C-alpha positions in Angstrom: -35.4 -182.5 150.7 -34.1 -185.0 152.9 -33.6 -182.7 155.9 -37.7 -181.5 155.3 -38.8 -185.0 155.3 -37.6 -186.3 158.7 -38.5 -183.3 160.3 -42.1 -184.2 159.0 -41.7 -188.3 159.8 -40.5 -186.6 163.2 -43.4 -184.7 163.7 -46.0 -187.7 162.3 -44.0 -190.1 165.0 -44.9 -187.9 168.1 -48.5 -186.8 166.8 -49.1 -190.8 167.2 -46.8 -191.4 170.3 -49.2 -188.6 171.8 -51.9 -190.5 170.9 -50.7 -193.4 172.5 -50.0 -191.7 175.5 -53.0 -190.3 175.5 -55.0 -193.5 175.6 -53.1 -195.5 177.5 -53.3 -194.1 181.1 -56.8 -194.3 180.8 -57.3 -198.2 179.8 -54.3 -198.5 182.6 -56.3 -196.4 185.3 -59.6 -198.6 184.7 -57.9 -201.6 184.9 -56.3 -201.1 188.0 -59.7 -200.1 189.4 -61.2 -203.6 187.9 -58.4 -205.9 189.4 -58.2 -203.9 192.7 -62.2 -204.4 193.0 -62.1 -207.9 191.8 -59.2 -208.6 194.5 -60.6 -206.6 197.6 -64.3 -207.6 196.9 -64.9 -203.7 198.4 -68.1 -202.5 196.8 -66.2 -199.0 197.7 -63.7 -199.6 195.3 -66.1 -200.3 192.4 -67.7 -197.0 193.8 -64.6 -195.6 193.2 -64.2 -196.8 190.1 -67.7 -195.5 188.2 -67.2 -192.3 190.2 -63.8 -191.5 188.3 -64.6 -192.8 185.5 -67.6 -190.0 185.4 -65.7 -187.3 186.4 -62.8 -188.2 184.0 -65.4 -188.5 180.9 -68.0 -186.0 182.0 -70.7 -187.4 181.0 -72.8 -186.6 183.7 -72.4 -183.2 185.7 -72.6 -184.9 188.9 -72.0 -188.6 190.9 -75.2 -188.3 192.2 -77.4 -188.6 188.5 -76.4 -192.2 188.5 -78.8 -193.1 185.8 -76.6 -192.3 183.4 -73.7 -194.4 185.0 -74.4 -197.3 183.0 -75.0 -195.5 179.7 -71.8 -194.1 180.7 -69.8 -196.9 181.1 -71.2 -198.9 178.5 -70.5 -195.7 176.3 -74.0 -195.1 174.8 -74.3 -192.5 172.5 -77.4 -190.6 174.8 -74.8 -190.4 177.5 -72.3 -188.7 175.6 -71.7 -185.1 176.6 -72.2 -182.0 174.7 -70.6 -179.3 175.6 -67.2 -180.5 176.5 -64.6 -181.7 174.6 -65.6 -185.4 173.5 -63.6 -188.0 173.2 -60.9 -188.6 171.0 -61.5 -191.9 168.6 -58.9 -193.5 166.8 -60.8 -192.0 163.5 -60.1 -188.7 164.5 -56.6 -189.7 165.4 -56.2 -191.5 161.9 -57.9 -188.0 160.2 -55.6 -185.7 162.2 -52.5 -187.5 160.7 -53.4 -187.7 156.9 -54.6 -184.0 157.6 -50.4 -182.9 158.6 -49.4 -185.0 156.1 -51.0 -183.3 153.9 -49.7 -180.1 154.8 -46.8 -181.0 154.7 -46.7 -182.3 151.3 -48.1 -178.9 150.6 -45.0 -177.2 152.4 -42.5 -179.0 150.6 -43.9 -178.9 146.9 -44.3 -174.8 148.1 -40.7 -174.7 149.3 -39.4 -176.9 145.9 -40.9 -173.7 144.0 -39.8 -170.6 145.6 -36.3 -172.4 145.9 -34.1 -171.0 143.0 -32.6 -173.1 140.2 -29.1 -173.0 139.6 -29.5 -171.4 136.3 -31.3 -168.3 138.3 -29.0 -168.2 141.3 -26.4 -167.2 138.8 -28.4 -165.0 136.5 -28.4 -166.9 133.4 -31.0 -166.5 130.9 -34.6 -168.7 131.3 -32.5 -170.8 128.2 -29.5 -171.5 129.5 -30.8 -175.1 129.8 -31.5 -175.7 126.8 -27.7 -175.1 125.7 -26.8 -177.2 129.1 -29.2 -179.7 130.6 -27.6 -179.7 134.4 -25.9 -176.7 135.7 -24.1 -176.3 138.6 -23.4 -173.1 140.8 -19.9 -174.8 142.6 -17.5 -171.5 141.4 -16.8 -168.9 143.6 -14.7 -165.7 143.2 -12.9 -165.2 146.5 -9.5 -164.5 147.0 -10.2 -164.1 142.9 -8.5 -160.5 141.1 -10.5 -159.3 138.4 -11.0 -160.9 135.4 -12.7 -163.4 133.3 -12.9 -167.6 134.7 -14.0 -170.6 132.8 -15.8 -172.9 134.8 -14.4 -176.3 134.6 -17.5 -177.9 136.9 -19.8 -176.8 133.7 -17.3 -178.2 131.3 -16.1 -173.8 130.2 -20.1 -174.1 128.7 -20.1 -171.2 131.3 -17.7 -168.6 132.4 -17.7 -165.9 135.1 -16.5 -162.4 135.6 -15.1 -161.7 138.8 -14.9 -158.3 140.5 -13.5 -157.5 144.0 -14.0 -153.9 145.6 -12.7 -152.3 148.4 -14.8 -149.8 149.9 -13.6 -146.6 151.6 -14.6 -147.8 155.3 -12.2 -150.9 154.4 -14.7 -153.3 154.0 -14.1 -155.9 150.6 -16.8 -157.5 148.7 -16.5 -159.6 145.5 -19.0 -159.3 142.6 -19.8 -162.3 140.5 -21.6 -162.5 136.9 -22.2 -165.2 135.3 -22.3 -166.0 131.5 -23.1 -169.4 129.0 -21.4 -169.8 125.9 -23.5 -170.3 122.8 -24.4 -173.3 122.0 -21.1 -176.0 120.6 -18.9 -173.5 122.0 -16.9 -173.1 125.0 -15.1 -170.6 127.2 -11.5 -170.5 126.0 -9.5 -169.3 128.9 -6.7 -168.4 126.5 -8.5 -165.5 124.6 -11.4 -164.9 126.6 -13.6 -165.7 124.4 -16.7 -168.7 123.2 -15.2 -170.6 120.5 -15.3 -174.2 119.2 -14.1 -176.7 121.5 -11.2 -177.6 118.7 -10.1 -174.1 118.6 -9.6 -173.7 122.6 -7.4 -175.0 125.0 -8.4 -178.1 126.9 -11.2 -177.4 129.3 -9.5 -179.2 132.3 -6.2 -177.5 131.5 -8.2 -174.1 131.8 -7.1 -173.0 135.2 -3.0 -172.7 134.5 -4.4 -170.0 132.2 -6.2 -168.0 135.2 -2.8 -166.0 135.6 -3.6 -164.3 132.1 -5.8 -162.5 134.1 -3.2 -160.2 135.7 -2.7 -158.4 132.2 -6.3 -156.7 132.8 -5.8 -152.9 133.1 -1.9 -152.9 131.8 -0.8 -151.3 129.0 2.3 -151.4 127.0 4.2 -148.2 127.2 5.3 -147.0 123.6 9.2 -147.1 123.0 10.4 -143.5 122.8 12.1 -142.7 119.6 15.8 -142.0 119.6 16.6 -138.3 118.5 17.9 -138.4 115.1 21.4 -137.8 113.9 20.2 -134.7 112.6 18.7 -132.8 115.7 21.8 -133.5 117.6 24.3 -131.9 115.3 25.7 -128.2 116.1 25.3 -125.8 113.7 28.6 -123.9 113.3 28.8 -120.6 114.3 
């Protein structure tokens, strides 16, 4: 959100700066013409000022229509142009800034609504926040073997199942499924079950038991029974 606010602030500042750039050149040219006319006392310079002003504003079609020159210079209503783009006024600039700001606020709310919450990103049920109010999505299954892992950042109330898969083309991908323990319980990394805190290992010690996942998929082969003495006895001929 901070990045979004900085972008909107930059756009608003750019619009305001553009408005000043559009306004000040006209004022600067007018001042230059007036100073030149006063200093040189040349009527041609003053006429050039009027001619440039008329052509720039588009209030009259030609310089010959001088009856509109005075109304044009003083900004009289009858001399405003109707078919061309109107002059930019400060109230229009303020309205434009307000519209842009409103649009950015609307877009910010829409983006916030579309962004998935941590529990949605983890695939947890909708009532997960009733068990744990703040859920973080910081656990990664990268470089982990298949097994069950307690999430220490979520105080072991959340645990994950990691499953690395290797495809025929050699590409590897690790899947992650997340679960949340019932209320007043946490995931016991030693027994791979959700138990009460007093019956589980300390949550901060859970990573020490991650190696127990190496036992998944291994079966203990039963010891072969030794032959009985009767079976080894030879029958006399």
